[in-house]
TIZAMI-767052 format. One line per 2 residues: number of its first residue (from 1); their letters; for each residue x, y, z of N, C-alpha, C. Coordinates in steps of 0.02 Angstrom, whole numbers, plus 50000, padded with zeros to 5 digits. Last residue first. Example, Ala and Ser with C-alpha at 12.3 -4.5 7.8 and 13.67 -1.06 7.14 Angstrom:
<atoms>
2	SA	50642,49888,50354,50684,49947,50357,50645,50002,50394  50660,49716,50390,50615,49775,50390,50660,49835,50390
</atoms>
This chain:
<atoms>
361	AR	49701,49802,50526,49699,49768,50460,49730,49813,50408  49702,49878,50636,49705,49806,50647,49704,49766,50582
359	RA	49789,50037,50666,49739,49993,50635,49752,49919,50652  49860,50149,50697,49834,50108,50753,49783,50057,50728
357	TA	49896,50218,50582,49949,50189,50623,49924,50143,50679  49790,50273,50513,49843,50240,50474,49890,50200,50518
355	TA	49712,50331,50613,49682,50282,50567,49736,50241,50532  49800,50424,50670,49780,50364,50708,49751,50311,50663
353	VL	49807,50512,50560,49868,50484,50590,49851,50421,50627  49680,50556,50533,49707,50503,50490,49773,50475,50516
351	EL	49663,50661,50620,49629,50598,50635,49658,50541,50593  49738,50757,50549,49758,50737,50617,49727,50670,50635
349	LV	49661,50767,50434,49729,50741,50429,49756,50721,50497  49546,50826,50489,49542,50759,50459,49612,50728,50456
347	ER	49598,50950,50529,49569,50905,50578,49566,50833,50551  49638,51004,50405,49687,50993,50458,49661,50943,50509
345	AQ	49515,51013,50339,49565,50967,50314,49618,50953,50368  49454,51114,50415,49425,51046,50414,49476,50996,50391
343	PD	49543,51225,50390,49533,51198,50457,49504,51127,50457  49670,51229,50269,49598,51229,50279,49583,51195,50346
341	LA	49823,51299,50331,49785,51243,50303,49711,51254,50314  49924,51397,50368,49865,51414,50327,49831,51355,50294
339	PA	50076,51303,50386,50039,51366,50386,49975,51363,50344  50118,51173,50495,50100,51191,50427,50058,51254,50427
337	AD	50139,51134,50623,50183,51186,50598,50165,51209,50527  50049,51032,50640,50039,51093,50680,50081,51150,50653
335	LA	50111,50938,50558,50047,50967,50537,50033,51032,50575  50221,50906,50636,50231,50935,50569,50168,50969,50544
333	AR	50156,50850,50746,50195,50912,50754,50207,50946,50687  50104,50735,50689,50058,50786,50716,50094,50853,50724
331	AS	50224,50670,50659,50179,50689,50605,50130,50743,50629  50275,50646,50787,50312,50690,50742,50268,50714,50685
329	DA	50180,50555,50834,50187,50620,50867,50223,50670,50822  50205,50450,50744,50139,50481,50747,50143,50549,50779
327	LR	50338,50419,50777,50323,50445,50711,50254,50479,50709  50320,50370,50908,50362,50429,50896,50346,50460,50828
325	GI	50237,50258,50884,50214,50314,50926,50254,50377,50914  50326,50181,50807,50261,50202,50779,50234,50262,50818
323	ED	50426,50160,50902,50441,50199,50842,50377,50223,50808  50359,50080,50995,50387,50145,51016,50400,50189,50955
321	EL	50331,49970,50914,50276,50008,50943,50300,50077,50965  50462,49926,50885,50419,49951,50832,50361,49992,50860
319	VG	50505,49887,51014,50543,49938,50976,50499,49968,50921  50412,49788,51046,50414,49850,51085,50451,49905,51048
317	VA	50452,49692,50953,50384,49720,50950,50382,49786,50988  50583,49659,50991,50571,49694,50928,50502,49726,50924
315	GS	50617,49585,51101,50603,49656,51112,50585,49694,51049  50627,49450,51090,50686,49490,51070,50678,49564,51086
313	GT	50503,49400,51119,50555,49396,51170,50617,49437,51154  50440,49418,50995,50417,49455,51053,50472,49457,51107
311	IL	50513,49325,50920,50513,49396,50901,50491,49439,50960  50484,49206,50987,50553,49229,50981,50557,49303,50965
309	GR	50344,49199,50969,50373,49203,51036,50444,49229,51035  50338,49190,50830,50306,49247,50865,50335,49255,50935
307	LE	50401,49067,50813,50433,49128,50788,50403,49190,50821  50304,48983,50871,50371,48987,50899,50407,49051,50877
305	DV	50196,49004,50784,50190,49024,50854,50259,49029,50887  50252,48949,50669,50233,49020,50670,50228,49045,50741
303	DG	50263,48817,50710,50323,48855,50693,50310,48930,50694  50128,48783,50727,50173,48782,50784,50237,48821,50771
301	VA	50084,48790,50596,50056,48836,50645,50102,48840,50706  50229,48768,50488,50167,48746,50520,50144,48798,50571
299	LD	50301,48820,50339,50296,48832,50410,50228,48810,50437  50336,48801,50207,50298,48749,50239,50291,48758,50315
297	PR	50418,48903,50163,50348,48905,50143,50304,48853,50178  50532,48985,50262,50511,48918,50243,50436,48918,50225
295	GV	50562,49110,50307,50571,49098,50236,50553,49028,50214  50625,49068,50466,50597,49120,50423,50613,49105,50349
293	LE	50701,48962,50527,50629,48954,50512,50603,49005,50461  50835,49000,50541,50818,48933,50516,50746,48929,50491
291	EV	50830,49125,50598,50858,49119,50531,50841,49051,50500  50778,49088,50723,50740,49133,50679,50765,49125,50608
289	RA	50884,49009,50770,50818,48979,50759,50775,49022,50714  50987,49101,50781,50995,49043,50736,50928,49012,50720
287	RG	50933,49187,50877,50947,49212,50810,50952,49154,50760  50930,49103,50988,50868,49130,50960,50877,49154,50889
285	GA	51068,49081,51007,51022,49025,50993,50957,49049,50961  51118,49210,51030,51143,49171,50974,51095,49114,50956
283	DS	50976,49318,51070,51040,49287,51084,51059,49242,51026  50902,49461,50985,50903,49390,51005,50973,49368,51025
281	GA	50899,49587,50930,50884,49580,51001,50887,49509,51027  50926,49573,50795,50970,49614,50835,50960,49602,50910
279	LA	50817,49498,50752,50884,49469,50749,50932,49508,50794  50718,49595,50773,50714,49530,50807,50782,49496,50808
277	HA	50754,49697,50686,50759,49709,50758,50755,49644,50798  50728,49629,50566,50795,49655,50580,50804,49668,50654
275	LL	50591,49604,50576,50638,49548,50576,50708,49571,50593  50544,49738,50571,50529,49695,50628,50579,49637,50632
273	VT	50585,49776,50445,50616,49809,50503,50603,49768,50566  50596,49626,50343,50563,49684,50371,50604,49716,50427
271	RK	50607,49530,50226,50661,49563,50264,50634,49629,50291  50503,49390,50221,50510,49462,50208,50562,49493,50255
269	GE	50474,49254,50205,50542,49275,50223,50554,49348,50211  50353,49197,50184,50384,49229,50127,50456,49250,50141
267	RL	50326,49157,50314,50336,49106,50262,50370,49135,50201  50312,49282,50373,50366,49237,50396,50379,49183,50344
265	DD	50201,49335,50311,50266,49369,50301,50324,49324,50322  50102,49248,50362,50120,49247,50291,50188,49279,50278
263	GA	50048,49236,50488,50118,49221,50479,50141,49220,50407  49886,49190,50436,49929,49209,50491,50001,49189,50476
261	PK	49834,49245,50271,49847,49193,50321,49895,49217,50375  49737,49396,50257,49794,49355,50236,49807,49303,50290
259	GT	49643,49482,50306,49629,49451,50242,49685,49409,50215  49645,49544,50429,49696,49565,50380,49681,49537,50310
257	ED	49539,49485,50497,49539,49557,50488,49588,49579,50435  49561,49351,50498,49493,49373,50482,49490,49448,50470
255	PD	49695,49342,50541,49680,49332,50469,49609,49355,50450  49764,49461,50645,49709,49412,50641,49690,49403,50568
253	GF	49944,49482,50652,49876,49502,50637,49827,49444,50635  50078,49457,50673,50034,49448,50730,49961,49462,50714
251	VG	50140,49475,50547,50161,49421,50592,50109,49405,50645  50080,49580,50485,50101,49524,50443,50123,49464,50484
249	LL	50069,49674,50585,50009,49636,50566,50026,49575,50524  50201,49722,50584,50175,49688,50643,50114,49646,50626
247	DD	50205,49780,50456,50253,49727,50474,50228,49688,50534  50106,49877,50472,50094,49823,50426,50142,49764,50439
245	RL	50171,49963,50559,50111,49928,50583,50096,49869,50537  50267,50005,50467,50288,49969,50527,50229,49931,50558
243	QF	50184,50073,50378,50216,50011,50357,50243,49971,50416  50140,50181,50457,50091,50136,50425,50124,50070,50407
241	AR	50261,50245,50484,50224,50212,50539,50173,50163,50512  50288,50293,50355,50334,50245,50387,50299,50208,50444
239	GV	50177,50379,50337,50189,50322,50292,50235,50271,50322  50195,50474,50437,50136,50431,50439,50147,50369,50395
237	DL	50318,50528,50391,50312,50499,50458,50252,50452,50462  50285,50574,50262,50337,50523,50271,50332,50489,50339
235	GY	50185,50669,50293,50170,50611,50252,50221,50556,50260  50251,50768,50370,50194,50731,50397,50184,50666,50359
233	RS	50341,50810,50271,50366,50781,50334,50311,50741,50368  50250,50858,50175,50297,50805,50158,50323,50771,50221
231	LA	50187,50961,50244,50148,50901,50226,50193,50843,50206  50295,51050,50252,50265,51024,50313,50225,50960,50298
229	DL	50317,51075,50115,50370,51047,50156,50342,51016,50220  50196,51135,50079,50215,51071,50049,50269,51037,50089
227	GA	50205,51255,50152,50152,51206,50166,50169,51138,50140  50314,51314,50089,50317,51300,50161,50264,51248,50180
225	AD	50271,51329,49955,50326,51284,49971,50329,51266,50045  50087,51329,49942,50154,51359,49938,50207,51310,49964
223	MG	49965,51243,49840,49995,51258,49905,50066,51284,49896  49883,51213,49730,49922,51274,49730,49953,51292,49796
221	GV	49815,51094,49712,49780,51149,49743,49819,51213,49750  49915,51014,49663,49861,51032,49618,49822,51092,49645
219	TA	49982,51004,49786,50013,51039,49730,49962,51060,49678  49892,50929,49863,49911,50996,49885,49942,51037,49828
217	GI	49884,50808,49787,49825,50849,49800,49842,50920,49818  50021,50771,49791,49986,50780,49727,49926,50825,49738
215	LL	50043,50758,49928,50075,50813,49892,50045,50824,49823  49965,50644,49955,49952,50707,49990,49981,50766,49952
213	PH	50027,50546,49873,49958,50566,49862,49940,50633,49894  50161,50553,49936,50149,50574,49868,50075,50589,49853
211	EV	50139,50512,50075,50170,50575,50056,50152,50597,49985  50063,50383,50076,50042,50445,50108,50072,50508,50076
209	TY	50103,50282,49987,50043,50274,50028,50018,50340,50053  50220,50318,49927,50161,50312,49884,50097,50301,49924
207	KA	50308,50329,50039,50298,50385,49993,50234,50377,49954  50302,50206,50110,50287,50270,50143,50270,50326,50093
205	SK	50332,50096,50013,50269,50106,50048,50256,50177,50070  50451,50093,49947,50400,50047,49925,50332,50063,49955
203	YR	50531,50190,50006,50517,50196,49935,50464,50147,49910  50532,50161,50146,50526,50230,50121,50502,50232,50049
201	IV	50551,50022,50154,50490,50053,50179,50479,50122,50148  50681,50012,50104,50626,49983,50066,50560,50014,50088
199	RG	50749,50076,50208,50751,50105,50141,50695,50077,50098  50728,49987,50314,50698,50053,50316,50697,50088,50248
197	AR	50808,49881,50276,50736,49871,50278,50699,49937,50280  50932,49946,50289,50911,49919,50224,50835,49910,50223
195	AV	50934,49977,50427,50937,50031,50377,50912,50006,50309  50933,49849,50485,50878,49896,50499,50876,49950,50445
193	RE	51056,49802,50437,50993,49768,50421,50934,49815,50430  51142,49894,50496,51136,49893,50424,51073,49856,50401
191	DD	51133,49865,50631,51107,49929,50608,51101,49932,50532  51194,49737,50637,51123,49745,50651,51094,49810,50623
189	PL	51303,49693,50501,51291,49727,50565,51216,49739,50575  51288,49531,50423,51282,49604,50419,51276,49633,50490
187	GA	51285,49394,50436,51349,49428,50447,51345,49503,50443  51155,49373,50322,51200,49340,50370,51265,49380,50375
185	WP	51084,49423,50219,51085,49463,50281,51136,49435,50331  51105,49424,50041,51116,49393,50107,51117,49443,50164
183	RV	50971,49468,49936,51038,49487,49959,51049,49459,50029  50839,49438,49917,50888,49388,49895,50960,49406,49917
181	SE	50764,49543,49962,50741,49476,49979,50792,49422,49961  50819,49656,49908,50832,49643,49979,50812,49572,49998
179	VV	50769,49647,49778,50841,49642,49789,50854,49623,49862  50632,49670,49805,50654,49607,49774,50728,49595,49787
177	DL	50640,49799,49856,50614,49746,49898,50635,49678,49871  50686,49868,49744,50727,49866,49805,50705,49809,49851
175	FQ	50573,49853,49664,50634,49816,49647,50682,49813,49706  50487,49939,49729,50469,49868,49726,50531,49826,49709
173	GA	50555,50057,49700,50550,50034,49769,50531,49961,49773  50533,50067,49564,50602,50054,49587,50602,50031,49659
171	ML	50396,50093,49573,50420,50035,49535,50491,50017,49556  50394,50211,49650,50365,50149,49677,50391,50088,49639
169	QT	50457,50305,49568,50491,50283,49629,50459,50219,49658  50361,50320,49465,50429,50296,49451,50462,50269,49513
167	RM	50248,50367,49532,50244,50305,49493,50314,50276,49480  50297,50485,49593,50268,50431,49632,50269,50365,49594
165	RD	50333,50562,49482,50384,50540,49529,50359,50481,49571  50206,50587,49426,50255,50547,49389,50310,50521,49435
163	FV	50151,50666,49530,50117,50604,49508,50166,50559,49471  50238,50773,49527,50235,50732,49587,50203,50664,49571
161	PR	50213,50824,49396,50280,50800,49415,50280,50756,49478  50070,50858,49403,50095,50802,49363,50166,50780,49383
159	GR	50018,50969,49463,50029,50910,49504,50063,50853,49469  50007,51056,49355,50051,51075,49411,50066,51014,49455
157	AV	49910,50995,49277,49979,50996,49253,50027,51012,49309  49797,51023,49354,49817,50954,49344,49890,50950,49322
155	DA	49794,51163,49340,49801,51132,49406,49826,51060,49401  49776,51179,49203,49835,51207,49234,49848,51176,49303
153	DP	49650,51118,49181,49711,51088,49152,49774,51114,49186  49539,51100,49321,49570,51142,49269,49637,51113,49246
151	LG	49469,50932,49338,49497,50994,49366,49529,51035,49310  49440,50815,49272,49393,50870,49265,49414,50934,49300
149	CT	49514,50699,49252,49476,50706,49314,49425,50763,49311  49595,50651,49152,49526,50669,49134,49483,50683,49195
147	AY	49718,50616,49206,49716,50666,49152,49646,50692,49139  49682,50517,49299,49716,50578,49321,49706,50633,49268
145	LE	49630,50420,49214,49586,50452,49263,49617,50517,49289  49745,50384,49139,49685,50411,49106,49642,50450,49155
143	DT	49829,50334,49239,49849,50393,49200,49788,50425,49167  49753,50224,49279,49773,50275,49327,49789,50339,49291
141	WT	49748,50146,49165,49687,50181,49185,49701,50234,49239  49879,50096,49165,49855,50137,49109,49795,50178,49130
139	LC	49876,50022,49284,49924,50078,49276,49901,50125,49220  49780,49927,49251,49766,49975,49305,49814,50035,49302
137	LN	49848,49857,49151,49787,49894,49135,49772,49946,49188  49948,49799,49231,49966,49850,49180,49906,49890,49158
135	GA	49872,49709,49305,49906,49763,49338,49925,49818,49289  49833,49625,49199,49782,49661,49238,49813,49720,49275
133	LV	49958,49575,49160,49920,49617,49114,49865,49656,49149  49991,49501,49274,50036,49554,49250,49998,49602,49205
131	AG	49882,49411,49274,49889,49460,49328,49936,49517,49308  49905,49334,49159,49845,49375,49164,49851,49429,49217
129	AL	50025,49271,49194,50022,49314,49135,49962,49361,49140  49984,49198,49307,50036,49249,49313,50033,49298,49255
127	GF	49889,49110,49250,49870,49158,49302,49920,49214,49309  49969,49037,49163,49914,49077,49137,49894,49131,49187
125	RA	50048,48972,49257,50080,49020,49210,50027,49065,49179  49952,48893,49319,49987,48944,49357,50019,48996,49312
123	DD	49912,48805,49215,49864,48853,49242,49898,48909,49282  49993,48765,49068,50002,48771,49140,49955,48824,49168
121	GS	49894,48683,48938,49948,48723,48966,49945,48728,49041  49717,48695,48899,49783,48666,48893,49835,48712,48924
119	WG	49574,48701,49011,49614,48726,48956,49683,48693,48956  49471,48672,49099,49506,48617,49067,49548,48639,49008
117	RD	49410,48765,49175,49386,48758,49106,49422,48703,49068  49478,48759,49294,49407,48739,49293,49381,48729,49223
115	AH	49603,48813,49257,49597,48742,49275,49525,48718,49270  49568,48948,49233,49601,48908,49181,49590,48833,49195
113	RT	49520,48984,49358,49474,48985,49300,49503,48943,49243  49639,48973,49432,49582,48929,49447,49533,48927,49389
111	AL	49714,49077,49378,49737,49008,49370,49680,48958,49383  49639,49185,49423,49644,49172,49351,49668,49101,49337
109	AR	49661,49174,49561,49592,49171,49534,49594,49155,49459  49800,49192,49567,49770,49129,49589,49699,49120,49560
107	HA	49814,49322,49523,49846,49269,49484,49819,49200,49504  49740,49392,49624,49719,49393,49554,49750,49336,49514
105	AP	49711,49294,49774,49748,49345,49736,49732,49338,49662  49552,49254,49843,49611,49232,49805,49644,49291,49770
103	MG	49516,49362,49985,49497,49328,49924,49560,49300,49890  49560,49439,50091,49516,49383,50105,49492,49345,50045
101	RR	49649,49528,50033,49585,49553,50059,49534,49497,50069  49719,49399,49948,49721,49471,49954,49652,49494,49977
99	TD	49818,49247,49941,49758,49286,49954,49772,49360,49957  49942,49194,49905,49881,49157,49888,49819,49201,49893
97	SD	50089,49263,49831,50037,49263,49883,49975,49226,49859  50214,49282,49772,50181,49217,49766,50127,49209,49819
95	DM	50270,49406,49766,50273,49371,49831,50244,49301,49829  50241,49441,49635,50311,49437,49656,50319,49398,49722
93	VD	50100,49438,49639,50137,49395,49593,50208,49385,49617  50077,49537,49733,50056,49469,49748,50089,49418,49701
91	DH	50124,49648,49663,50157,49628,49725,50139,49556,49742  50031,49660,49559,50100,49642,49544,50138,49618,49605
89	IL	49918,49693,49637,49917,49635,49591,49987,49613,49575  49962,49809,49705,49944,49748,49742,49945,49686,49697
87	AA	49984,49901,49600,50039,49882,49645,50024,49817,49682  49855,49910,49546,49911,49886,49505,49968,49861,49549
85	AQ	49789,49966,49656,49769,49900,49630,49825,49870,49588  49852,50091,49666,49860,50042,49720,49842,49972,49696
83	FL	49801,50147,49549,49873,50138,49556,49888,50086,49611  49667,50152,49583,49688,50112,49525,49763,50098,49528
81	EM	49678,50241,49689,49655,50172,49702,49669,50126,49644  49715,50360,49630,49762,50327,49676,49742,50255,49690
79	AA	49601,50399,49563,49657,50374,49523,49708,50338,49567  49522,50455,49660,49509,50385,49642,49565,50356,49599
77	AL	49565,50588,49660,49582,50545,49716,49574,50471,49699  49504,50631,49541,49577,50632,49547,49599,50585,49603
75	RV	49371,50616,49581,49397,50576,49525,49474,50574,49527  49367,50714,49680,49357,50644,49699,49382,50597,49644
73	LA	49384,50826,49602,49435,50810,49651,49428,50738,49674  49264,50819,49529,49328,50815,49494,49384,50797,49542
71	ES	49167,50839,49623,49172,50772,49595,49238,50764,49556  49230,50935,49760,49202,50929,49693,49208,50857,49670
69	DP	49268,51054,49886,49244,50986,49870,49214,50987,49800  49396,51172,49839,49330,51153,49865,49314,51081,49849
67	LG	49565,51191,49892,49518,51169,49840,49450,51153,49871  49653,51221,49994,49600,51269,49980,49554,51249,49923
65	AA	49743,51130,50037,49769,51186,49997,49716,51236,49977  49661,51037,50094,49705,51075,50138,49733,51137,50102
63	RG	49604,50980,49980,49562,51022,50022,49605,51065,50069  49717,50908,49935,49687,50960,49894,49645,51008,49935
61	GW	49732,50823,50045,49787,50866,50026,49762,50924,49983  49613,50755,50038,49621,50803,50093,49683,50846,50084
59	YL	49638,50678,49920,49580,50723,49925,49591,50776,49979  49754,50606,49955,49754,50652,49898,49697,50703,49906
57	FA	49709,50534,50067,49765,50581,50074,49768,50629,50015  49605,50458,50009,49591,50506,50062,49647,50557,50069
55	AR	49673,50376,49920,49624,50424,49894,49610,50478,49946  49744,50304,50015,49780,50345,49967,49734,50396,49935
53	LR	49642,50236,50088,49687,50284,50121,49720,50331,50071  49545,50142,50061,49545,50204,50022,49589,50258,50055
51	KG	49541,50013,50111,49526,50068,50157,49519,50135,50121  49463,49877,50020,49517,49923,50037,49493,49981,50079
49	GR	49365,49823,49875,49389,49821,49944,49441,49874,49957  49338,49827,49742,49280,49833,49787,49301,49831,49861
47	LL	49451,49804,49670,49432,49873,49680,49371,49882,49725  49456,49665,49659,49504,49699,49702,49482,49770,49718
45	DG	49352,49640,49569,49350,49610,49636,49397,49647,49683  49399,49710,49455,49339,49732,49491,49334,49703,49560
43	IA	49509,49632,49415,49519,49701,49437,49459,49725,49479  49445,49512,49382,49500,49512,49430,49511,49582,49458
41	LL	49354,49556,49285,49330,49526,49348,49384,49528,49401  49438,49598,49183,49394,49647,49216,49368,49620,49282
39	LD	49498,49476,49147,49539,49531,49172,49496,49582,49211  49386,49405,49102,49423,49381,49160,49467,49436,49190
37	EV	49345,49469,48986,49307,49480,49048,49343,49456,49110  49408,49437,48871,49442,49486,48915,49404,49499,48980
35	DP	49321,49353,48803,49380,49324,48836,49415,49372,48884  49216,49415,48735,49207,49397,48806,49270,49371,48841
33	GL	49285,49548,48629,49248,49487,48643,49250,49469,48717  49336,49667,48591,49382,49611,48592,49348,49545,48606
31	EA	49237,49760,48607,49248,49736,48539,49297,49678,48535  49246,49794,48743,49192,49749,48720,49205,49721,48651
29	LV	49334,49885,48792,49360,49818,48779,49308,49772,48748  49255,49997,48812,49312,50002,48767,49336,49933,48745
27	HA	49169,49944,48909,49142,49963,48844,49198,49968,48792  49258,49931,49014,49226,49871,48986,49197,49884,48918
25	QA	49282,50064,49040,49336,50024,49010,49309,49959,48982  49157,50099,49095,49181,50133,49035,49236,50093,49000
23	AL	49156,50017,49208,49104,50009,49157,49126,50041,49091  49266,50070,49277,49268,50000,49253,49215,49988,49199
21	ED	49215,50197,49303,49274,50190,49262,49280,50119,49235  49108,50168,49388,49095,50200,49323,49154,50192,49276
19	DL	49179,50115,49496,49129,50074,49461,49115,50103,49391  49255,50227,49533,49288,50166,49509,49240,50121,49471
17	VR	49153,50315,49573,49198,50333,49518,49231,50271,49489  49101,50242,49680,49059,50255,49621,49101,50276,49561
15	QV	49209,50244,49767,49187,50180,49740,49144,50190,49678  49214,50380,49798,49270,50349,49762,49248,50284,49731
13	RG	49094,50389,49869,49102,50426,49806,49159,50398,49765  49121,50310,49981,49065,50293,49937,49072,50327,49869
11	RL	49230,50380,50037,49238,50310,50013,49181,50290,49966  49175,50509,50067,49228,50500,50018,49233,50429,49993
9	DA	49080,50583,50135,49058,50522,50099,49111,50501,50048  49141,50674,50213,49122,50697,50146,49100,50638,50103
7	TD	49218,50541,50297,49202,50612,50296,49192,50635,50224  49263,50413,50297,49198,50424,50266,49176,50497,50269
5	LV	49377,50410,50370,49383,50398,50298,49318,50410,50260  49336,50417,50499,49357,50480,50468,49365,50472,50393
3	ST	49193,50311,50522,49265,50320,50511,49279,50388,50481  49069,50311,50646,49087,50328,50577,49162,50339,50573
1	M	49021,50175,50745,49058,50239,50743,49083,50252,50672
</atoms>
């Protein structure tokens, strides 16, 4: 069955743009010699995977506003994938993650190359340094691709404030996640834990995954204020539901489909909405056990299974599933209220609600 993400052959076309961009950047870097190839390999491996959701939301936001299909619009959409690559590379460094999309995370792959070559110094530190720079390169290329997409200058300039807001808010949203990971939760009211985790979702995930790419495309396309408001409400609802599903997959997902080890979020001790509801719904003994186990990097398979049982028994899974369903319905209602959208774009955006919220990876 063909995915809605492949409508207009979008994923294939985005991949071709990314391949061409990497080839062009490799030419720019060629005068530095072969040592920089490690950075290009790390970025290229990451850019060959992914669902292309952010590119899809930008593209269909532009189409919803009346822009015709064009290679320039696809190039603009592809810029979101470079931005996503930067975020993932840096996120894996901050989370000390081993894998991404079923492959070694960029900092791990670079560390392995250091060790295999018998170079001096600490291989992990080399990997971290390389990953930070690889992510920074992706940020630079995001800006280049946006500016040179080929759409009229006035249209590109009109979308620039939303593009800039997205980049700024994501970086600060990542910091909110770092702050929340070290700020004590013990003794906090249950609703405050949920609110804090929800704030991270809004600024680290929901806005840059759905709302901002969608609004960039629609703003570039010249959509009016009423349409932008409706798409903003749709985007925030879908983005929040997307991240709640991600919280569930981080605990209960199949590693063969998610590309990450089972229970990785539990070992990292991520302060998620799922965890906040699990603590709220547990009795004193269950809460103490959850707090004892979550965040231990040496969690065994049995410990992960025990935590899954405690989380399920707390009712937290049901709470999140209900909220995902409510947000999906709210997003569809927002789209129904949006005036004068391109009919095909409206249908695709409706289908993307399920794609983003009912996924298994």
